VEXFIRO-915355 format. One record per atom (N, C-alpha, C): residue in one letter; z, x negated, y; atom name; chain. Coordinates in steps of 0.1 Angstrom, whole numbers. Layout:
% residues N
  residuo      z      x      y  atomo  cadena
        a      Z      X      Y     CA       A
...
% end
This chain:
% residues 301
  residuo      z      x      y  atomo  cadena
        x     16   -387    -85      N       A
        x     26   -386    -95     CA       A
        x     39   -396    -94      C       A
        x     49   -392   -100      N       A
        x     60   -400    -98     CA       A
        x     62   -402   -114      C       A
        x     61   -420   -119      N       A
        x     62   -423   -133     CA       A
        x     75   -430   -132      C       A
        x     83   -427   -145      N       A
        x     91   -440   -152     CA       A
        x     86   -447   -162      C       A
        x     89   -460   -162      N       A
        x     86   -466   -172     CA       A
        x    100   -475   -180      C       A
        x    102   -472   -190      N       A
        x    114   -475   -197     CA       A
        x    112   -488   -204      C       A
        x    117   -500   -198      N       A
        x    112   -515   -200     CA       A
        x    127   -523   -198      C       A
        x    131   -531   -206      N       A
        x    141   -543   -201     CA       A
        x    133   -555   -198      C       A
        x    120   -555   -195      N       A
        x    114   -568   -188     CA       A
        x    103   -563   -181      C       A
        x    106   -560   -167      N       A
        x     92   -555   -159     CA       A
        x     85   -570   -155      C       A
        x     87   -580   -161      N       A
        x     79   -589   -158     CA       A
        x     67   -592   -169      C       A
        x     69   -584   -179      N       A
        x     58   -586   -191     CA       A
        x     45   -581   -185      C       A
        x     32   -592   -190      N       A
        x     18   -586   -183     CA       A
        x     15   -572   -190      C       A
        x     22   -567   -198      N       A
        x     14   -553   -200     CA       A
        x     20   -543   -190      C       A
        x     37   -544   -187      N       A
        x     42   -536   -175     CA       A
        x     36   -537   -163      C       A
        x     35   -553   -159      N       A
        x     27   -552   -146     CA       A
        x     13   -545   -143      C       A
        x      7   -545   -154      N       A
        x     -6   -541   -154     CA       A
        x     -6   -525   -152      C       A
        x      2   -521   -161      N       A
        x      5   -507   -161     CA       A
        x     10   -503   -146      C       A
        x     20   -508   -140      N       A
        x     24   -510   -125     CA       A
        x      9   -508   -118      C       A
        x      5   -520   -117      N       A
        x     -8   -520   -108     CA       A
        x    -17   -511   -108      C       A
        x    -19   -507   -120      N       A
        x    -29   -497   -125     CA       A
        x    -26   -482   -117      C       A
        x    -12   -479   -120      N       A
        x     -8   -466   -114     CA       A
        x     -8   -468    -99      C       A
        x     -4   -480    -93      N       A
        x     -4   -479    -79     CA       A
        x    -18   -479    -74      C       A
        x    -28   -485    -80      N       A
        x    -44   -483    -75     CA       A
        x    -46   -473    -76      C       A
        x    -42   -462    -81      N       A
        x    -45   -448    -81     CA       A
        x    -37   -437    -75      C       A
        x    -27   -445    -66      N       A
        x    -20   -436    -57     CA       A
        x     -6   -430    -63      C       A
        x     -2   -433    -76      N       A
        x      8   -429    -81     CA       A
        x     18   -439    -78      C       A
        x     33   -434    -81      N       A
        x     43   -444    -78     CA       A
        x     50   -448    -94      C       A
        x     52   -458    -96      N       A
        x     57   -462   -111     CA       A
        x     71   -467   -110      C       A
        x     81   -467   -112      N       A
        x     92   -471   -112     CA       A
        x     99   -476   -125      C       A
        x    103   -489   -128      N       A
        x    106   -495   -139     CA       A
        x    121   -495   -141      C       A
        x    125   -489   -151      N       A
        x    138   -486   -154     CA       A
        x    143   -492   -168      C       A
        x    155   -500   -164      N       A
        x    161   -507   -179     CA       A
        x    166   -498   -188      C       A
        x    162   -496   -197      N       A
        x    165   -488   -209     CA       A
        x    182   -488   -210      C       A
        x    188   -498   -211      N       A
        x    200   -500   -215     CA       A
        x    210   -497   -202      C       A
        x    204   -496   -192      N       A
        x    215   -492   -181     CA       A
        x    215   -479   -177      C       A
        x    205   -471   -187      N       A
        x    206   -456   -185     CA       A
        x    220   -450   -191      C       A
        x    226   -440   -183      N       A
        x    234   -433   -192     CA       A
        x    233   -417   -192      C       A
        x    236   -408   -201      N       A
        x    232   -395   -202     CA       A
        x    242   -385   -200      C       A
        x    241   -374   -195      N       A
        x    251   -361   -193     CA       A
        x    244   -352   -203      C       A
        x    247   -351   -215      N       A
        x    240   -343   -224     CA       A
        x    249   -327   -224      C       A
        x    244   -319   -212      N       A
        x    249   -308   -212     CA       A
        x    240   -296   -214      C       A
        x    243   -284   -216      N       A
        x    235   -274   -223     CA       A
        x    226   -270   -208      C       A
        x    215   -267   -208      N       A
        x    208   -265   -197     CA       A
        x    207   -274   -184      C       A
        x    215   -285   -186      N       A
        x    215   -292   -176     CA       A
        x    214   -308   -177      C       A
        x    203   -309   -183      N       A
        x    205   -325   -190     CA       A
        x    201   -333   -178      C       A
        x    210   -347   -177      N       A
        x    207   -355   -164     CA       A
        x    208   -372   -171      C       A
        x    202   -378   -162      N       A
        x    202   -393   -166     CA       A
        x    207   -400   -154      C       A
        x    218   -409   -156      N       A
        x    223   -417   -146     CA       A
        x    216   -432   -147      C       A
        x    214   -438   -138      N       A
        x    211   -449   -138     CA       A
        x    220   -463   -130      C       A
        x    225   -468   -136      N       A
        x    236   -476   -128     CA       A
        x    247   -469   -119      C       A
        x    250   -457   -125      N       A
        x    260   -447   -118     CA       A
        x    253   -435   -110      C       A
        x    243   -437   -107      N       A
        x    233   -429    -96     CA       A
        x    224   -420   -108      C       A
        x    226   -406   -103      N       A
        x    217   -397   -109     CA       A
        x    200   -400   -105      C       A
        x    192   -399   -118      N       A
        x    179   -404   -115     CA       A
        x    171   -391   -109      C       A
        x    162   -390   -103      N       A
        x    152   -377    -99     CA       A
        x    148   -376   -109      C       A
        x    139   -367   -108      N       A
        x    131   -360   -117     CA       A
        x    114   -367   -113      C       A
        x    111   -370   -126      N       A
        x     98   -376   -129     CA       A
        x     86   -367   -133      C       A
        x     78   -372   -130      N       A
        x     64   -362   -137     CA       A
        x     63   -365   -152      C       A
        x     63   -381   -155      N       A
        x     61   -387   -165     CA       A
        x     67   -397   -171      C       A
        x     69   -403   -182      N       A
        x     76   -414   -185     CA       A
        x     68   -421   -195      C       A
        x     67   -436   -193      N       A
        x     61   -441   -203     CA       A
        x     74   -453   -210      C       A
        x     74   -448   -223      N       A
        x     85   -456   -231     CA       A
        x     79   -469   -236      C       A
        x     87   -483   -231      N       A
        x     83   -495   -236     CA       A
        x     96   -500   -242      C       A
        x     99   -492   -252      N       A
        x    111   -496   -260     CA       A
        x    110   -507   -268      C       A
        x    121   -515   -265      N       A
        x    118   -529   -277     CA       A
        x    123   -524   -291      C       A
        x    120   -530   -300      N       A
        x    125   -528   -315     CA       A
        x    139   -527   -314      C       A
        x    145   -535   -309      N       A
        x    159   -538   -312     CA       A
        x    167   -526   -304      C       A
        x    163   -522   -299      N       A
        x    172   -510   -290     CA       A
        x    163   -496   -292      C       A
        x    159   -493   -304      N       A
        x    149   -481   -309     CA       A
        x    160   -468   -305      C       A
        x    170   -470   -312      N       A
        x    179   -459   -316     CA       A
        x    184   -453   -299      C       A
        x    187   -463   -292      N       A
        x    194   -459   -278     CA       A
        x    180   -457   -270      C       A
        x    171   -464   -272      N       A
        x    159   -461   -264     CA       A
        x    152   -446   -266      C       A
        x    154   -443   -278      N       A
        x    146   -429   -279     CA       A
        x    157   -417   -277      C       A
        x    169   -422   -276      N       A
        x    181   -411   -271     CA       A
        x    176   -409   -255      C       A
        x    173   -419   -251      N       A
        x    170   -419   -235     CA       A
        x    158   -411   -234      C       A
        x    146   -416   -241      N       A
        x    132   -409   -239     CA       A
        x    137   -394   -241      C       A
        x    145   -389   -251      N       A
        x    147   -376   -258     CA       A
        x    154   -368   -243      C       A
        x    162   -377   -235      N       A
        x    167   -369   -225     CA       A
        x    156   -366   -213      C       A
        x    149   -374   -210      N       A
        x    137   -372   -203     CA       A
        x    129   -361   -208      C       A
        x    126   -360   -220      N       A
        x    120   -346   -226     CA       A
        x    127   -336   -222      C       A
        x    139   -334   -226      N       A
        x    147   -323   -223     CA       A
        x    147   -318   -209      C       A
        x    144   -328   -200      N       A
        x    144   -326   -187     CA       A
        x    128   -320   -183      C       A
        x    120   -322   -192      N       A
        x    106   -314   -191     CA       A
        x     99   -325   -184      C       A
        x    100   -339   -185      N       A
        x     93   -348   -181     CA       A
        x     80   -354   -194      C       A
        x     68   -356   -191      N       A
        x     57   -358   -198     CA       A
        x     59   -370   -204      C       A
        x     62   -377   -217      N       A
        x     62   -386   -226     CA       A
        x     48   -391   -229      C       A
        x     47   -404   -224      N       A
        x     34   -409   -229     CA       A
        x     29   -409   -243      C       A
        x     42   -411   -250      N       A
        x     45   -411   -267     CA       A
        x     57   -404   -266      C       A
        x     60   -393   -275      N       A
        x     71   -387   -279     CA       A
        x     79   -395   -286      C       A
        x     93   -389   -283      N       A
        x    103   -398   -292     CA       A
        x     99   -395   -309      C       A
        x     97   -384   -313      N       A
        x     97   -382   -326     CA       A
        x     86   -391   -330      C       A
        x     75   -393   -323      N       A
        x     63   -398   -329     CA       A
        x     66   -416   -329      C       A
        x     74   -420   -320      N       A
        x     79   -432   -320     CA       A
        x     87   -435   -329      C       A
        x     95   -426   -335      N       A
        x    106   -429   -343     CA       A
        x     97   -429   -357      C       A
        x     88   -420   -358      N       A
        x     81   -423   -372     CA       A
        x     74   -435   -374      C       A
        x     69   -442   -364      N       A
        x     63   -451   -363     CA       A
        x     69   -466   -365      C       A
        x     80   -464   -359      N       A
        x     92   -476   -364     CA       A
        x     94   -477   -373      C       A
        x     98   -466   -382      N       A
        x    103   -467   -395     CA       A
        x     92   -473   -405      C       A
        x     90   -484   -410      N       A
        x     79   -485   -417     CA       A
        x     77   -477   -430      C       A
        x     86   -477   -437      N       A
        x     83   -470   -448     CA       A
        x     83   -453   -445      C       A
        x     87   -447   -435      N       A
        x     85   -435   -435     CA       A
        x     69   -435   -427      C       A
        x     65   -444   -421      N       A
        x     50   -444   -417     CA       A
        x     40   -444   -428      C       A
        x     44   -452   -438      N       A
        x     39   -457   -448     CA       A
        x     38   -442   -457      C       A
        x     46   -438   -459      N       A
        x     45   -423   -465     CA       A
        x     38   -412   -460      C       A
        x     41   -410   -445      N       A
        x     32   -401   -439     CA       A
        x     16   -406   -438      C       A
        x     13   -417   -438      N       A
        x      0   -419   -436     CA       A
        x     -5   -420   -451      C       A
        x      2   -422   -461      N       A
        x     -3   -418   -473     CA       A
        x     -6   -404   -478      C       A
        x      4   -398   -472      N       A
        x      4   -383   -472     CA       A
        x    -11   -376   -466      C       A
        x    -15   -380   -455      N       A
        x    -26   -380   -448     CA       A
        x    -40   -385   -453      C       A
        x    -40   -390   -468      N       A
        x    -50   -397   -472     CA       A
        x    -57   -409   -464      C       A
        x    -50   -416   -457      N       A
        x    -56   -429   -448     CA       A
        x    -53   -441   -457      C       A
        x    -62   -447   -459      N       A
        x    -64   -462   -464     CA       A
        x    -51   -469   -464      C       A
        x    -43   -475   -473      N       A
        x    -34   -484   -472     CA       A
        x    -35   -495   -485      C       A
        x    -27   -507   -480      N       A
        x    -25   -514   -491     CA       A
        x    -17   -508   -502      C       A
        x    -18   -512   -514      N       A
        x     -5   -508   -521     CA       A
        x      8   -513   -520      C       A
        x     16   -502   -516      N       A
        x     30   -504   -510     CA       A
        x     42   -502   -522      C       A
        x     51   -508   -522      N       A
        x     61   -506   -531     CA       A
        x     76   -507   -524      C       A
        x     83   -501   -529      N       A
        x     99   -499   -525     CA       A
        x    108   -495   -535      C       A
        x    116   -505   -534      N       A
        x    132   -503   -547     CA       A
        x    142   -508   -539      C       A
        x    155   -499   -544      N       A
        x    165   -505   -534     CA       A
        x    171   -516   -547      C       A
        x    172   -515   -557      N       A
        x    177   -525   -565     CA       A
        x    172   -540   -566      C       A
        x    178   -550   -562      N       A
        x    168   -561   -566     CA       A
        x    165   -564   -578      C       A
        x    173   -560   -586      N       A
        x    168   -563   -603     CA       A
        x    155   -557   -605      C       A
        x    150   -549   -595      N       A
        x    137   -543   -599     CA       A
        x    125   -553   -593      C       A
        x    126   -564   -591      N       A
        x    118   -573   -584     CA       A
        x    106   -574   -594      C       A
        x    105   -578   -605      N       A
        x     95   -577   -613     CA       A
        x     87   -564   -611      C       A
        x     94   -552   -613      N       A
        x     89   -538   -614     CA       A
        x     78   -535   -601      C       A
        x     86   -539   -589      N       A
        x     80   -538   -577     CA       A
        x     65   -547   -575      C       A
        x     66   -558   -580      N       A
        x     55   -569   -580     CA       A
        x     45   -564   -590      C       A
        x     45   -559   -600      N       A
        x     38   -551   -609     CA       A
        x     32   -540   -604      C       A
        x     38   -531   -596      N       A
        x     32   -522   -590     CA       A
        x     24   -525   -580      C       A
        x     25   -536   -573      N       A
        x     20   -538   -561     CA       A
        x      6   -548   -564      C       A
        x      5   -553   -580      N       A
        x     -9   -556   -583     CA       A
        x     -5   -571   -590      C       A
        x      6   -579   -590      N       A
        x      9   -590   -592     CA       A
        x     10   -599   -580      C       A
        x     12   -612   -580      N       A
        x     13   -622   -570     CA       A
        x     -3   -625   -568      C       A
        x     -5   -630   -554      N       A
        x      5   -629   -544     CA       A
        x      7   -614   -539      C       A
        x     20   -615   -533      N       A
        x     26   -603   -528     CA       A
        x     30   -605   -512      C       A
        x     28   -595   -502      N       A
        x     36   -598   -490     CA       A
        x     46   -589   -490      C       A
        x     57   -596   -486      N       A
        x     70   -591   -484     CA       A
        x     77   -587   -470      C       A
        x     79   -576   -467      N       A
        x     84   -572   -453     CA       A
        x     96   -567   -452      C       A
        x    102   -572   -440      N       A
        x    116   -563   -435     CA       A
        x    111   -553   -430      C       A
        x    119   -541   -433      N       A
        x    113   -527   -424     CA       A
        x    115   -529   -412      C       A
        x    128   -534   -404      N       A
        x    128   -537   -391     CA       A
        x    123   -549   -383      C       A
        x    112   -554   -390      N       A
        x    109   -567   -385     CA       A
        x     95   -563   -375      C       A
        x     93   -572   -366      N       A
        x     83   -568   -356     CA       A
        x     78   -583   -351      C       A
        x     62   -579   -349      N       A
        x     54   -592   -345     CA       A
        x     52   -600   -353      C       A
        x     51   -599   -366      N       A
        x     51   -607   -375     CA       A
        x     62   -614   -380      C       A
        x     76   -612   -375      N       A
        x     92   -618   -379     CA       A
        x     94   -610   -391      C       A
        x     96   -617   -402      N       A
        x    105   -608   -416     CA       A
        x     91   -606   -424      C       A
        x     80   -615   -423      N       A
        x     69   -610   -434     CA       A
        x     67   -623   -439      C       A
        x     68   -622   -453      N       A
        x     66   -635   -463     CA       A
        x     55   -634   -472      C       A
        x     48   -645   -474      N       A
        x     36   -643   -483     CA       A
        x     40   -651   -494      C       A
        x     44   -643   -507      N       A
        x     47   -653   -521     CA       A
        x     36   -654   -528      C       A
        x     33   -666   -531      N       A
        x     20   -666   -541     CA       A
        x     24   -668   -555      C       A
        x     37   -668   -559      N       A
        x     38   -672   -571     CA       A
        x     50   -658   -574      C       A
        x     52   -650   -589      N       A
        x     62   -644   -592     CA       A
        x     74   -649   -591      C       A
        x     77   -662   -594      N       A
        x     92   -668   -591     CA       A
        x     96   -670   -578      C       A
        x     85   -670   -567      N       A
        x     88   -674   -554     CA       A
        x     92   -655   -548      C       A
        x     83   -649   -555      N       A
        x     86   -633   -547     CA       A
        x     98   -627   -553      C       A
        x    102   -633   -564      N       A
        x    114   -628   -570     CA       A
        x    125   -634   -560      C       A
        x    126   -646   -558      N       A
        x    136   -651   -550     CA       A
        x    136   -647   -537      C       A
        x    124   -644   -532      N       A
        x    129   -637   -517     CA       A
        x    129   -623   -517      C       A
        x    124   -617   -525      N       A
        x    129   -601   -529     CA       A
        x    148   -601   -529      C       A
        x    148   -609   -542      N       A
        x    165   -609   -542     CA       A
        x    172   -615   -531      C       A
        x    170   -626   -524      N       A
        x    174   -627   -513     CA       A
        x    176   -617   -503      C       A
        x    164   -611   -499      N       A
        x    166   -599   -487     CA       A
        x    175   -592   -492      C       A
        x    173   -586   -503      N       A
        x    182   -573   -507     CA       A
        x    195   -578   -509      C       A
        x    201   -591   -514      N       A
        x    210   -594   -515     CA       A
        x    217   -596   -500      C       A
        x    207   -599   -490      N       A
        x    214   -597   -476     CA       A
        x    217   -583   -470      C       A
        x    216   -572   -478      N       A
        x    215   -560   -477     CA       A
        x    204   -553   -465      C       A
        x    194   -560   -464      N       A
        x    184   -557   -460     CA       A
        x    172   -548   -465      C       A
        x    165   -540   -460      N       A
        x    156   -532   -468     CA       A
        x    139   -539   -464      C       A
        x    130   -539   -476      N       A
        x    122   -544   -477     CA       A
        x    108   -535   -483      C       A
        x     96   -539   -479      N       A
        x     84   -534   -484     CA       A
        x     78   -547   -493      C       A
        x     72   -540   -504      N       A
        x     64   -554   -511     CA       A
        x     50   -545   -513      C       A
        x     41   -553   -505      N       A
        x     27   -550   -504     CA       A
        x     15   -560   -510      C       A
        x      7   -553   -515      N       A
        x     -4   -563   -523     CA       A
        x    -10   -572   -511      C       A
        x    -14   -583   -514      N       A
        x    -22   -591   -505     CA       A
        x    -36   -590   -504      C       A
        x    -43   -587   -493      N       A
        x    -55   -585   -492     CA       A
        x    -62   -599   -487      C       A
        x    -64   -607   -498      N       A
        x    -73   -619   -496     CA       A
        x    -82   -618   -489      C       A
        x    -92   -608   -493      N       A
        x   -107   -609   -488     CA       A
        x   -107   -605   -472      C       A
        x    -96   -603   -466      N       A
        x    -92   -602   -452     CA       A
        x    -92   -615   -445      C       A
        x    -92   -626   -452      N       A
        x    -93   -640   -446     CA       A
        x    -85   -647   -437      C       A
        x    -70   -638   -435      N       A
        x    -61   -641   -424     CA       A
        x    -67   -635   -412      C       A
        x    -75   -622   -412      N       A
        x    -75   -617   -400     CA       A
        x    -75   -602   -401      C       A
        x    -70   -596   -386      N       A
        x    -69   -579   -390     CA       A
        x    -77   -577   -378      C       A
        x    -78   -562   -378      N       A
        x    -85   -556   -366     CA       A
        x    -72   -546   -361      C       A
        x    -74   -547   -347      N       A
        x    -64   -537   -338     CA       A
        x    -73   -530   -330      C       A
        x    -73   -516   -333      N       A
        x    -81   -507   -326     CA       A
        x    -70   -499   -315      C       A
        x    -75   -499   -303      N       A
        x    -64   -495   -294     CA       A
        x    -70   -479   -293      C       A
        x    -59   -469   -296      N       A
        x    -61   -455   -295     CA       A
        x    -54   -449   -281      C       A
        x    -61   -441   -274      N       A
        x    -59   -432   -264     CA       A
        x    -64   -420   -265      C       A
        x    -55   -409   -266      N       A
        x    -56   -395   -265     CA       A
        x    -69   -391   -276      C       A
        x    -63   -396   -287      N       A
        x    -73   -395   -302     CA       A
        x    -88   -403   -297      C       A
        x    -90   -412   -292      N       A
        x   -101   -417   -292     CA       A
        x   -100   -435   -293      C       A
        x   -108   -441   -301      N       A
        x   -108   -456   -300     CA       A
        x   -114   -463   -287      C       A
        x   -103   -468   -279      N       A
        x   -112   -471   -265     CA       A
        x   -116   -486   -265      C       A
        x   -109   -494   -274      N       A
        x   -113   -507   -274     CA       A
        x   -109   -513   -288      C       A
        x   -114   -521   -293      N       A
        x   -109   -531   -305     CA       A
        x   -110   -544   -305      C       A
        x   -103   -553   -312      N       A
        x   -105   -565   -314     CA       A
        x   -100   -571   -327      C       A
        x   -106   -583   -329      N       A
        x   -102   -591   -343     CA       A
        x    -92   -600   -340      C       A
        x    -81   -601   -347      N       A
        x    -73   -612   -347     CA       A
        x    -73   -623   -358      C       A
        x    -75   -633   -354      N       A
        x    -74   -646   -366     CA       A
        x    -61   -655   -363      C       A
        x    -56   -656   -376      N       A
        x    -44   -663   -373     CA       A
        x    -47   -676   -372      C       A
        x    -35   -686   -368      N       A
        x    -36   -697   -368     CA       A
        x    -37   -706   -379      C       A
        x    -43   -718   -376      N       A
        x    -46   -726   -390     CA       A
        x    -35   -726   -398      C       A
        x    -36   -723   -412      N       A
        x    -28   -721   -421     CA       A
        x    -16   -713   -422      C       A
        x    -21   -699   -413      N       A
        x    -12   -688   -412     CA       A
        x    -17   -678   -415      C       A
        x    -13   -670   -425      N       A
        x    -18   -656   -432     CA       A
        x    -14   -644   -419      C       A
        x     -6   -647   -411      N       A
        x     -1   -636   -401     CA       A
        x    -10   -638   -389      C       A
        x    -20   -628   -385      N       A
        x    -29   -627   -374     CA       A
        x    -21   -625   -360      C       A
        x     -7   -624   -359      N       A
        x     -3   -619   -346     CA       A
        x     -4   -626   -335      C       A
        x    -10   -622   -325      N       A
        x    -10   -631   -310     CA       A
        x      3   -638   -309      C       A
        x     14   -633   -309      N       A
        x     26   -639   -309     CA       A
        x     28   -651   -320      C       A
        x     21   -652   -330      N       A
        x     22   -664   -338     CA       A
        x     12   -672   -336      C       A
        x      6   -673   -323      N       A
        x     -3   -685   -322     CA       A
        x    -17   -680   -326      C       A
        x    -21   -668   -329      N       A
        x    -33   -660   -333     CA       A
        x    -41   -660   -320      C       A
        x    -57   -661   -325      N       A
        x    -66   -658   -314     CA       A
        x    -72   -643   -316      C       A
        x    -79   -640   -305      N       A
        x    -85   -625   -304     CA       A
        x    -98   -625   -297      C       A
        x   -107   -617   -303      N       A
        x   -121   -616   -298     CA       A
        x   -126   -601   -300      C       A
        x   -133   -597   -291      N       A
        x   -138   -583   -290     CA       A
        x   -148   -579   -304      C       A
        x   -146   -569   -309      N       A
        x   -155   -567   -320     CA       A
        x   -159   -550   -323      C       A
        x   -169   -548   -328      N       A
        x   -177   -536   -328     CA       A
        x   -170   -533   -343      C       A
        x   -165   -519   -343      N       A
        x   -156   -515   -357     CA       A
        x   -169   -506   -362      C       A
        x   -165   -502   -376      N       A
        x   -174   -492   -382     CA       A
        x   -169   -479   -380      C       A
        x   -179   -471   -380      N       A
        x   -174   -455   -381     CA       A
        x   -162   -453   -389      C       A
        x   -159   -457   -403      N       A
        x   -151   -457   -411     CA       A
        x   -139   -464   -405      C       A
        x   -139   -474   -397      N       A
        x   -124   -480   -392     CA       A
        x   -122   -470   -380      C       A
        x   -130   -468   -373      N       A
        x   -129   -460   -360     CA       A
        x   -121   -446   -364      C       A
        x   -126   -440   -377      N       A
        x   -121   -428   -380     CA       A
        x   -105   -431   -385      C       A
        x   -105   -442   -394      N       A
        x    -90   -444   -398     CA       A
        x    -81   -446   -387      C       A
        x    -88   -455   -375      N       A
        x    -77   -455   -366     CA       A
        x    -72   -444   -360      C       A
        x    -81   -433   -357      N       A
        x    -77   -421   -349     CA       A
        x    -70   -410   -359      C       A
        x    -73   -410   -374      N       A
        x    -63   -406   -379     CA       A
        x    -50   -410   -382      C       A
        x    -48   -423   -382      N       A
        x    -35   -427   -382     CA       A
        x    -27   -427   -369      C       A
        x    -33   -426   -359      N       A
        x    -25   -422   -347     CA       A
        x    -24   -406   -344      C       A
        x    -32   -400   -352      N       A
        x    -26   -384   -352     CA       A
        x    -15   -381   -362      C       A
        x    -19   -389   -374      N       A
        x     -6   -388   -383     CA       A
        x      8   -390   -379      C       A
        x      9   -400   -370      N       A
        x     22   -404   -364     CA       A
        x     24   -397   -351      C       A
        x     13   -389   -343      N       A
        x     16   -381   -333     CA       A
        x     16   -388   -320      C       A
        x      8   -399   -321      N       A
        x      9   -407   -310     CA       A
        x     -5   -408   -301      C       A
        x      1   -407   -290      N       A
        x    -11   -406   -278     CA       A
        x    -18   -419   -277      C       A
        x     -4   -428   -277      N       A
        x    -14   -443   -273     CA       A
        x     -7   -452   -284      C       A
        x    -16   -462   -289      N       A
        x    -10   -468   -299     CA       A
        x    -20   -477   -304      C       A
        x    -17   -488   -312      N       A
        x    -25   -500   -315     CA       A
        x    -24   -499   -332      C       A
        x    -37   -493   -337      N       A
        x    -37   -495   -351     CA       A
        x    -41   -508   -360      C       A
        x    -33   -513   -365      N       A
        x    -37   -526   -373     CA       A
        x    -44   -526   -385      C       A
        x    -54   -531   -389      N       A
        x    -62   -525   -400     CA       A
        x    -67   -541   -405      C       A
        x    -69   -540   -422      N       A
        x    -74   -549   -426     CA       A
        x    -88   -546   -434      C       A
        x    -98   -553   -431      N       A
        x   -106   -552   -442     CA       A
        x   -107   -555   -454      C       A
        x   -107   -547   -464      N       A
        x   -105   -549   -477     CA       A
        x   -117   -545   -487      C       A
        x   -119   -547   -499      N       A
        x   -131   -544   -508     CA       A
        x   -131   -530   -510      C       A
        x   -121   -523   -506      N       A
        x   -120   -505   -509     CA       A
        x   -122   -501   -494      C       A
        x   -125   -505   -486      N       A
        x   -128   -499   -470     CA       A
        x   -114   -504   -462      C       A
        x   -113   -500   -452      N       A
        x   -104   -503   -443     CA       A
        x    -89   -499   -445      C       A
        x    -76   -507   -445      N       A
        x    -64   -502   -447     CA       A
        x    -55   -504   -439      C       A
        x    -45   -497   -435      N       A
        x    -37   -496   -421     CA       A
        x    -25   -503   -428      C       A
        x    -24   -514   -416      N       A
        x     -9   -520   -420     CA       A
        x      3   -516   -410      C       A
        x     -3   -511   -398      N       A
        x      7   -506   -391     CA       A
        x      3   -498   -382      C       A
        x      8   -489   -371      N       A
        x      7   -483   -362     CA       A
        x     17   -486   -352      C       A
        x     15   -493   -340      N       A
        x     22   -501   -330     CA       A
        x     23   -488   -318      C       A
        x     36   -483   -314      N       A
        x     38   -470   -304     CA       A
        x     37   -480   -291      C       A
        x     42   -494   -291      N       A
        x     38   -499   -277     CA       A
        x     32   -511   -280      C       A
        x     20   -509   -278      N       A
        x      8   -521   -282     CA       A
        x      7   -530   -269      C       A
        x      9   -541   -269      N       A
        x      5   -551   -257     CA       A
        x     -8   -550   -254      C       A
        x     -9   -553   -241      N       A
        x    -24   -549   -234     CA       A
        x    -30   -565   -231      C       A
        x    -23   -573   -231      N       A
        x    -30   -587   -227     CA       A
        x    -39   -594   -235      C       A
        x    -36   -591   -248      N       A
        x    -46   -596   -258     CA       A
        x    -59   -588   -256      C       A
        x    -58   -574   -258      N       A
        x    -72   -565   -257     CA       A
        x    -77   -566   -245      C       A
        x    -69   -568   -234      N       A
        x    -80   -567   -222     CA       A
        x    -84   -578   -220      C       A
        x    -80   -589   -223      N       A
        x    -86   -601   -222     CA       A
        x    -97   -603   -233      C       A
        x    -95   -599   -244      N       A
        x   -107   -599   -256     CA       A
        x   -117   -592   -250      C       A
        x   -114   -578   -246      N       A
        x   -125   -569   -244     CA       A
        x   -132   -567   -228      C       A
        x   -125   -574   -218      N       A
        x   -127   -570   -205     CA       A
        x   -124   -558   -200      C       A
        x   -119   -551   -208      N       A
        x   -116   -536   -204     CA       A
        x   -102   -534   -199      C       A
        x   -103   -523   -189      N       A
        x    -91   -518   -181     CA       A
        x    -82   -511   -189      C       A
        x    -77   -512   -200      N       A
        x    -69   -505   -208     CA       A
        x    -55   -499   -201      C       A
        x    -49   -505   -191      N       A
        x    -41   -498   -182     CA       A
        x    -43   -489   -174      C       A
        x    -54   -489   -168      N       A
        x    -61   -479   -163     CA       A
        x    -62   -465   -169      C       A
        x    -70   -468   -182      N       A
        x    -72   -456   -193     CA       A
        x    -59   -450   -194      C       A
        x    -50   -457   -196      N       A
        x    -37   -451   -202     CA       A
        x    -29   -444   -189      C       A
        x    -30   -450   -175      N       A
        x    -25   -440   -162     CA       A
        x    -36   -428   -159      C       A
        x    -48   -430   -161      N       A
        x    -56   -420   -161     CA       A
        x    -53   -408   -174      C       A
        x    -52   -411   -184      N       A
        x    -45   -403   -195     CA       A
        x    -35   -393   -190      C       A
        x    -21   -400   -187      N       A
        x    -12   -396   -180     CA       A
        x    -13   -385   -172      C       A
        x    -21   -388   -158      N       A
        x    -25   -381   -149     CA       A
        x    -32   -370   -152      C       A
        x    -41   -372   -162      N       A
        x    -50   -360   -170     CA       A
        x    -40   -347   -176      C       A
        x    -30   -354   -185      N       A
        x    -22   -348   -193     CA       A
        x     -8   -342   -187      C       A
        x     -2   -350   -181      N       A
        x     10   -347   -176     CA       A
        x     13   -334   -168      C       A
        x     19   -326   -173      N       A
        x     26   -313   -163     CA       A
        x     39   -310   -167      C       A
        x     47   -304   -158      N       A
        x     61   -299   -162     CA       A
        x     64   -291   -178      C       A
        x     71   -297   -184      N       A
        x     72   -290   -196     CA       A
        x     60   -292   -207      C       A
        x     53   -301   -205      N       A
        x     42   -305   -214     CA       A
        x     48   -312   -227      C       A
        x     56   -316   -231      N       A
        x     63   -324   -243     CA       A
        x     64   -313   -251      C       A
        x     57   -316   -263      N       A
        x     60   -305   -273     CA       A
        x     74   -307   -277      C       A
        x     80   -316   -281      N       A
        x     94   -316   -287     CA       A
        x    107   -311   -280      C       A
        x    103   -309   -264      N       A
        x    113   -312   -257     CA       A
        x    127   -313   -263      C       A
        x    129   -325   -268      N       A
        x    139   -331   -274     CA       A
        x    143   -327   -288      C       A
        x    137   -319   -294      N       A
        x    141   -314   -308     CA       A
        x    134   -323   -318      C       A
        x    141   -322   -328      N       A
        x    139   -332   -342     CA       A
        x    142   -344   -338      C       A
% end
């Protein structure tokens, strides 16, 4: 198979592992810088150019699109879909998961456990949204934040109001969520491929840090998750329409609650924690499912 990977950094652990896994299985994987692509959006003749040269036809494409270039990255991915190239994750599904508010609304619609989440446009509604979230402490999140950036824990009503008003005054959109104290600064990432949880790890935040992201100095270890947690992860992936994703959950007093569904999960933490060949599983999934025209959206939506 001939596989394209959309990425701006071919040196990342996850990207190197995917390339190694593809080559070990006799496939060819070419890394393409998303921002160096241009598109000819013509009827019945969609074309993609890379540094001025027309790209060949690929059997599959692996989108590893950074959050900062989501809009352009999804446009490039849609162009691949219009050519009939099989996407590991489809553009519409990635778009759903990248929009924190939309993803929460879709998960809630499908009855998936969530922390109480509130949203308001008017910064004067700070006290109202805090009350709806169950009062302080609350977690305040930028809708555009990633890897724990733009996530603030406010312990008091006064500090929460100040943070909410500051964010809204800067013109950025935020969510306000209840703080799941019983999680104890840990979360679970379940790695889903093709509707099955293939690995899971518990992530623990650094000393004094309520965020458990590995990018923020957290640590990870393999964990056996409960049937309810496994079902929640699978349903969350299905709700987003993602073939491959990392589902981040907290253990609350009322069961697992989903914090985020990541459409481009890193492989380093989960592979080192579990000893599993996640990259190989992803390539095997592509080889099994990719076929010309297999994308459901074909660039629609």
